[in-house]
C-alpha positions, 0 to 999 in steps of 0.5 A: 833587887839583884841589879843595881841600876843608878837613876838617870834623872837631872837631880841625880846628875846634880848629885854626881857632883858629890859623888852621889849616886841615886839607886831604887832598891827594896824597901826591906833592903838595909844600909849594909845591903845596900852598900855590900850589893853596890861595892860587888856590882860596880867594884867601887868604895862606898863611904855613905849610904842614906835612905828615903821612902818616897810614900805612894800617891793617892788615885782615884779609881771606880768599878762602873759607871754608876759606881761609888769612885774610891781612893787607893794608893801606890807603892811605896819606893824606897831609894838609896843615895850612896856615896863613893870615895874620891876617885870613884865613879859610875857611869851613868850618862853619855858625856860629850867627850865620850861621843868625841873618843867613840867618833875619832876611834871609828874614823881611822878604820873608815879611812883604812878602809878606803885606802885599801879599796883603791 
């Protein structure tokens, strides 16, 4: 995988309190490769990388009305838990503070336009 995108889930939100971010990665990627990719993509310093492989779930399938149903497996997925140096962060979620800042920055521009129109 060339483009890294952190997962935006409740679990990953809780992990961010420990400066840990979760990335889906290629099953063949090593911890060193993952650390280099994250450092290059987000300009941060990686201190630790933990990986896990989630086994694909079993799924039933049938080829036709009277065919004997079979079982197959979904693909396995690999995830990397990347811990960053203290002070570094990656913006994944929009926080309410960010929303307030964007609204405030837009308000003066609109009021200035109204004054010019009058």
